[in-house]
BASE-847296 format. One record per atom (N, C-alpha, C): x, y, z. Coordinates in steps of 0.02 Angstrom, whole numbers, padded with zeros to 5 digits, always signed. Each point is the difference from the previous one (the first is absolute). Layout:
N
XYZ/...
***
This chain:
228
+00236+01263-00675/+00002-00015+00102/-00049-00031+00007/-00063+00028-00025/-00050-00014+00015/-00038-00045-00030/+00038-00046-00044/-00047-00057-00003/+00054-00069+00033/+00047+00036+00009/+00028-00048+00046/-00007-00003+00068/-00015+00055+00016/-00036-00021+00065/-00072-00045+00021/-00047+00026-00061/-00040-00023-00019/+00010-00109+00003/+00051+00004-00061/+00026-00075+00011/+00028-00004+00046/+00023+00009+00043/+00033-00027+00073/-00062-00004+00053/-00041+00050-00010/-00080+00014+00033/-00032-00048-00002/+00007-00048-00062/-00056-00071-00023/+00062-00066+00019/+00038+00008+00014/+00034-00057+00039/+00020+00015+00048/-00005+00054+00053/+00024-00001+00072/-00066-00018+00016/-00063+00031-00010/-00057-00019+00038/-00053-00046-00010/+00019-00057-00046/-00027-00071-00014/+00053-00044+00055/+00080+00018-00017/+00032-00043+00037/+00013+00013+00080/-00025+00054+00028/-00024+00014+00056/-00057-00042+00029/-00043+00016-00022/-00074-00033+00004/+00023-00085+00030/+00022-00026-00076/+00041-00075-00009/+00018-00034+00060/+00049+00049+00019/+00037-00008+00056/-00027-00007+00076/-00033+00057-00015/-00058+00008+00085/-00028-00066+00000/-00039+00000-00051/-00066-00063+00007/+00054-00084-00008/+00047+00006-00013/+00055-00057+00007/+00005-00003+00062/+00024+00059+00047/+00028-00034+00047/-00036+00002+00065/-00074+00035-00001/-00050-00011+00042/-00043-00068-00010/+00031-00018-00075/-00043-00103-00022/+00054-00038+00081/+00041+00035-00003/+00050-00056+00046/-00029+00006+00063/-00008+00070+00015/-00003+00023+00068/-00065-00049+00011/-00056+00025-00049/-00070-00021+00053/-00004-00086-00011/+00049-00025-00040/-00032-00091-00006/+00073-00028+00066/+00050+00037+00008/+00019-00009+00055/-00039+00006+00068/-00028+00065+00009/-00062+00003+00070/-00065-00064-00032/-00018-00012-00059/-00070-00040-00005/+00043-00085+00030/+00077+00003-00005/+00031-00082+00022/+00017+00005+00059/+00011+00050+00036/+00008-00005+00086/+00044+00061+00013/+00044+00013-00043/+00055+00061+00041/-00020+00072-00035/-00006+00034+00070/-00047+00063-00008/+00073+00060+00010/+00062-00022-00034/+00043+00057+00008/+00013+00073-00036/-00018-00031-00077/-00036+00064-00035/-00052+00060+00040/-00040-00046+00007/-00061+00034+00030/+00016+00047+00047/+00051-00037+00081/+00048+00055+00057/+00026+00039-00030/+00026-00027-00058/+00041+00096-00042/-00023+00012-00016/-00048+00001-00021/-00033+00067-00024/+00014-00010-00097/-00021-00059-00002/+00046+00006-00068/-00058-00030-00066/-00069-00024+00045/-00040-00020-00033/-00039+00055-00025/+00040+00044-00035/-00034+00087-00026/+00028-00016-00102/-00055+00061-00011/-00024-00015-00063/+00042+00080-00032/+00026+00035+00075/+00043+00067-00016/+00080-00023-00008/+00014+00007-00085/+00061+00001-00016/+00064-00002+00038/-00009+00080+00046/+00055+00007+00034/+00028-00061+00047/-00049-00040+00002/+00025-00041+00041/+00045-00053-00018/-00031-00012-00056/+00054-00040-00045/+00062-00013-00045/-00008+00087-00033/+00035+00009-00056/+00075+00015+00040/+00056-00019-00029/+00055+00017-00004/+00036+00038-00048/+00007+00071+00007/-00001+00069-00065/+00025-00031-00067/+00056-00038+00043/+00058-00029-00073/-00011-00047-00031/-00014-00056+00047/-00010-00077-00037/-00085-00010-00002/-00041+00052+00004/-00064+00008-00026/-00009+00019-00046/+00039+00074-00008/-00040+00041-00048/+00053+00030-00057/+00066+00017+00014/+00047+00026-00007/+00036-00039-00058/+00018-00085+00033/+00048-00053-00045/-00052-00026-00063/-00060-00011+00029/-00059-00052-00022/-00012+00049-00069/-00017+00080-00006/-00001+00051-00047/+00023-00006-00042/+00056+00006+00038/+00065+00005-00067/+00012-00077-00044/-00002-00040+00031/+00002-00066-00037/-00054-00010-00046/-00068+00006+00001/-00041+00018-00014/-00002+00020-00073/+00018+00072-00004/+00000+00047-00030/+00072-00028-00057/+00040-00013+00015/+00074-00033-00045/-00012-00052+00006/-00018-00058+00007/-00010-00058-00001/-00066-00052-00011/-00049+00039+00032/-00065-00024+00010/+00002-00068+00054/+00029+00004+00027/-00006-00062+00045/+00037+00058+00075/-00031-00047+00043/-00007+00035+00078/+00053-00022+00046/+00035+00006+00053/+00020-00018+00022/+00004+00031+00084/-00026+00005+00053/-00003+00026+00065/-00018-00029+00034/-00019+00037+00071/+00004-00040+00068/-00070+00053+00058/-00032-00028+00009/-00046+00047+00058/+00027-00016+00050/-00016+00026+00072/-00003-00016+00085/-00015-00044+00015/-00008-00067-00013/-00021-00068+00019/-00043+00002+00071/-00043-00025-00027/-00062-00016+00050/+00035-00052+00073/+00017+00010+00049/-00006-00023+00034/-00022-00065+00017/+00017-00076-00022/-00014-00062+00027/+00025-00042+00024/-00009-00026+00067/+00009-00055+00034/-00028-00065-00006/+00038-00035-00041/-00027-00081+00000/-00017-00029+00064/+00037+00008+00030/-00016-00044+00069/-00074+00024+00040/-00027+00061-00026/-00053+00005+00052/-00063-00028-00065/+00029-00007-00033/-00049-00042-00065/-00022-00068+00021/-00076-00005-00017/-00026-00074+00033/+00051-00056-00046/-00001+00007-00027/+00049-00058-00033/+00061+00045-00039/+00058-00014+00012/+00064+00062-00018/+00008-00029-00081/+00003-00073-00001/+00029-00020-00058/-00039+00046-00052/-00078-00041-00004/-00040+00016-00062/-00026+00070-00008/-00009+00028+00081/-00002+00066-00004/+00044+00054-00033/+00067-00018+00015/+00033+00050-00036/-00015+00005-00082/-00009-00086-00012/-00014+00008-00080/-00073+00041-00022/-00053-00005+00049/-00047+00060-00024/-00006+00077+00017/+00035-00001+00041/+00033+00077-00008/+00042+00032-00045/+00059-00053-00019/+00032+00016-00053/-00028+00006-00054/-00056-00040-00019/-00025-00018-00088/-00071+00075+00007/-00015+00012+00071/-00056+00042+00012/+00039+00070-00040/+00046+00056-00025/+00040+00033-00014/-00012-00001-00085/+00029-00061-00023/-00022+00011-00088/-00050-00026-00006/-00040-00043+00023/-00068+00005-00014/-00071+00052+00022/+00029+00047+00028/-00037+00077+00019/+00040+00013-00068/+00042+00005-00012/+00041+00026-00075/-00046-00022-00068/-00012-00059-00007/-00046-00006-00046/-00075+00006-00001/-00038+00004+00071/-00061+00013+00016/-00010+00103-00030/+00063+00021+00018/+00007+00068+00004/-00005+00017-00098/+00029-00038-00028/+00012+00005-00090/-00044-00016-00042/-00042-00054+00041/-00083+00005-00024/-00053+00053+00018/+00018+00028+00034/-00033+00073+00027/+00025+00047-00048/+00070-00007-00004/+00016+00044-00037/-00034+00006-00108/+00003-00067-00002/-00024-00021-00062/-00078+00022-00020/-00037-00024+00071/-00069+00046-00006/-00019+00075-00008/+00055+00035+00054/-00013+00049+00009/+00021+00022-00088/+00070-00009-00035/+00012+00032-00063/-00058-00007-00053/-00030-00059+00014/-00061-00031-00049/-00061+00085-00018/-00014-00005+00078/-00042+00033+00011/+00011+00066+00000/+00078+00015-00012/+00000+00083-00015/+00002+00007-00104/+00023-00046-00015/+00004-00012-00061/-00081+00004-00031/-00046-00015+00027/-00061-00027+00001/-00027+00071-00010/+00010+00026+00077/-00030+00070+00025/+00014+00064-00046/+00064-00004-00032/+00028+00058-00034/-00007-00001-00075/+00006-00056-00016/-00034+00002-00066/+00041+00025-00049/+00000+00044-00041/+00064+00018-00063/+00049+00056+00053/-00043+00013+00047/+00056+00074+00046/+00074-00014-00004/+00018+00067-00011/+00108-00008+00006/+00000+00062+00048/-00037-00013+00049/+00006+00044+00066/+00070-00008+00014/+00026+00053+00045/+00082-00025+00003/-00037-00046+00092/-00046+00009+00020/+00007-00025+00080/-00027-00055-00012/-00021-00022-00055/-00035-00074+00014/+00035-00046-00041/+00062+00026-00058/+00058-00008-00010/+00064-00035+00061/-00003+00051+00041/+00042-00017+00062/-00035-00050+00072/-00077+00008-00008/-00045-00052+00017/+00041-00077-00025/-00027+00010-00061/+00028-00079-00046/+00075-00003+00013/+00040+00032-00007/+00073-00005+00019/+00008-00049+00071/-00028+00042+00066/-00018-00024+00049/-00007-00076-00002/-00067-00005-00025/-00039-00071-00015/+00059-00068-00019/+00021+00031-00070/+00047-00049-00047/+00057-00024+00065/+00024+00075+00021/+00071-00027+00013/-00024-00043+00089/-00049+00008+00012/-00018-00041+00056/-00024-00076-00021/-00018-00015-00042/-00002-00065-00017/+00064-00029+00015/+00024+00019-00057/+00064-00019-00001/+00078-00006+00071/-00014+00060+00008/+00044+00005+00091/-00022-00056+00044/-00082-00005-00027/-00024-00063+00086/+00028-00072-00022/-00017+00014-00049/+00046-00078-00050/+00060-00022+00010/+00050+00054-00015/+00059+00001+00003/+00007-00010+00063/-00015+00057+00071/+00022-00034+00055/-00003-00058+00031/-00062-00029-00020/-00030-00070+00016/+00044-00064-00019/+00018+00006-00083/+00030-00048-00001/+00104+00018+00003/+00005+00057+00024/+00075+00013+00014/+00008-00015+00070/-00045+00007+00050/-00015-00030+00061/+00002-00070+00004/-00008-00032-00054/-00028-00083+00031/+00079-00025-00033/+00051+00055+00004/+00076-00043-00022/+00017-00037+00055/+00034-00044-00007/+00006-00020+00088/+00073+00015+00014/+00019+00029+00007/+00037+00061+00043/+00003+00028+00035/+00028-00009+00062/-00021+00024+00072/+00010+00085-00026/-00013+00044+00028/-00078-00013+00044/-00078-00010-00040/+00020+00011-00062/-00073-00006-00035/-00041-00066+00026/-00068+00028+00004/-00059-00049+00005/+00000-00065+00001/+00046+00004-00104/+00015-00094-00003/+00024-00031+00052/+00056+00031+00034/+00060-00032+00033/-00063-00043+00059/-00043+00048+00031/-00021-00035+00056/-00056-00036-00021/-00015-00013-00076/-00038-00078-00025/+00017-00062+00000/+00052+00028-00028/+00088-00050-00033/+00002-00036+00084/+00023+00028+00046/+00006-00019+00063/-00054-00038+00038/-00062+00032-00031/-00074-00060+00045/+00021-00057-00034/+00016+00000-00060/-00019-00071-00047/+00061-00060+00009/+00043+00033+00019/+00075-00019+00025/-00024-00072+00055/+00032-00064-00005/+00041-00052+00072/-00015+00059+00045/-00009+00002+00065/+00040+00035+00046/+00084+00025+00010/+00047-00065-00023/+00063+00000+00016/+00017+00054-00061/-00023-00014-00054/+00003+00031-00057/-00009+00076+00006/-00061+00019+00030/-00034+00059+00007/+00047+00045+00043/+00035-00046+00049/+00055+00046+00062/+00064+00013-00037/+00010-00035-00063/+00057+00028-00032/-00011+00051-00035/-00066-00002-00023/-00015+00055-00057/+00003+00060+00041/-00033+00009+00054/-00015+00065+00028/+00072+00000+00031/+00051-00019-00006/+00063+00057+00036/+00015+00019-00072/-00012+00011-00047/+00001+00041-00042/-00024+00069+00003/-00051-00026+00022/-00051+00079+00048/+00076+00069-00013/+00026-00009+00065/+00051+00057+00015/+00034+00049-00076/+00009-00027-00044/+00041+00008-00048/-00038+00002-00065/-00080+00016+00017/-00023+00009-00045/-00010+00075-00042/+00026+00053+00046/-00011+00045-00069/+00069+00005-00037/+00072-00033+00026/+00050-00021-00035/-00015-00031-00057/-00049-00072+00016/-00023-00031-00061/-00029+00026-00049/-00029+00059+00018/-00057+00044-00049/+00065+00022-00045/+00037+00047+00033/+00046+00035-00040/+00052-00053-00050/+00008-00073+00008/+00042-00015-00016/-00046-00043-00063/-00085-00027+00000/-00015-00016-00057/-00017+00049-00035/-00044+00047+00048/-00050+00048-00035/+00061+00057-00067/+00072+00000+00032/-00005+00055-00013/+00084-00003-00050/+00054-00043+00046/+00060-00028-00011/+00000-00051-00062/-00043-00063+00002/+00003-00033-00042/-00009+00029-00076/-00070+00026-00009/-00018+00005-00062/+00059+00075-00024/+00027+00023+00047/+00068+00037-00042/+00059-00054+00001/+00004-00044+00003/+00067-00057-00014/-00027-00026-00057/-00061-00041+00011/-00023-00007-00054/-00077+00001-00024/-00007+00047-00047/-00051+00019-00035/-00074-00034+00015/+00032-00064-00029/-00068-00042-00024/-00013-00044+00084/+00022+00017+00050/-00020-00019+00068/-00049+00043+00020/-00018+00050-00015/-00044+00043+00021/-00085-00036+00056/+00007-00020+00055/-00080-00014+00014/-00043+00012-00009/-00004+00067+00011/-00046+00042-00017/-00019+00019-00053/+00042-00005-00068/-00033-00017-00057/-00016-00065-00016/+00036-00056+00007/+00002-00065+00004/-00063-00028+00024/-00011+00019+00058/-00049-00050+00053/-00067+00044+00022/+00011+00081+00015/-00050+00031+00017/-00049+00021-00050/+00045+00039-00061/-00054+00040-00059/-00038-00059-00026/+00040-00050-00025/-00046-00033-00041/-00099-00025+00005/+00028-00033+00074/-00083+00007+00013/-00005+00051+00038/+00006+00066+00023/-00037+00049+00010/-00033+00034-00056/+00031-00021-00077/-00031+00018-00063/-00051-00020-00009/+00007-00080-00007/-00054-00055+00008/-00069+00020+00041/+00020+00026+00063/-00070-00005+00048/-00014+00063-00031/+00042+00081-00011/-00024+00063-00014/-00032-00013-00062/+00010-00041-00052/-00057+00003-00068/-00064-00014+00033/+00001-00046+00037/-00079-00031+00052/-00031+00056+00012/+00020+00036+00046/-00023+00067+00015/-00014+00049-00041/+00046+00005-00036/-00008+00061-00064/-00074-00008-00025/-00021-00075-00024/-00058-00053-00027/-00071+00034+00039/+00032-00023+00060/-00058+00029+00057/-00034+00071-00007/+00069+00054+00003/-00034+00056-00003/-00033-00009-00059/+00015-00011-00067/-00007+00008-00065/-00082-00015-00021/-00007-00047+00057/-00069-00037+00015/-00077+00023+00024/+00057+00059+00062/-00062+00052+00026/+00000+00040-00055/+00045+00027-00022/-00011+00075-00048/-00042-00034-00048/-00024-00048-00024/-00033-00013-00039/+00022-00013-00070/+00082+00003+00006/+00023-00002-00066/+00030-00057-00046/
***
């Protein structure tokens, strides 16, 4: 039981940090581009209680990560009013991209911290150091996974806002009509179709390969910092 709790903590802690910074990045970018909605609603905070949905942010992703090494979940989205942005079309693209970009920056920070820990720990096998190493390792991969997962062009993911901004205005308006059906589409594409057609798993075929590819580079960075 203690081992399970430690494993769960080494997932939940990095996951909460990754999600909170992801959401705050959306809000700060929106504010820089003219929309202070998140600031007005006191959502530009690193207090996880302002962003965490207990089931969607902690319980479900932790279960999935422990059982399948993938994570699907949600946080309370930071409010953004595109019409308060100075350039709504390009602004929404930037706001959407800020979340995944923050996750990639956090993954790099995690790789540096993991490398420093290994360098400073030397041959020590203390349980506390192993727990820290597990946190940093999970922090790297969770952030990379969240970055690519959120870039899927399915509403309400960040990728859908980027695609909408890239489309011609008429096509963008048509694409935006999918947004009210976002969670139904997610359920269909991520859960139903892979059950019916095992070879169609978007996470396994589309998300995991670039996550593993980029994750290897971050781990290489950790080894460089560690002097290995």
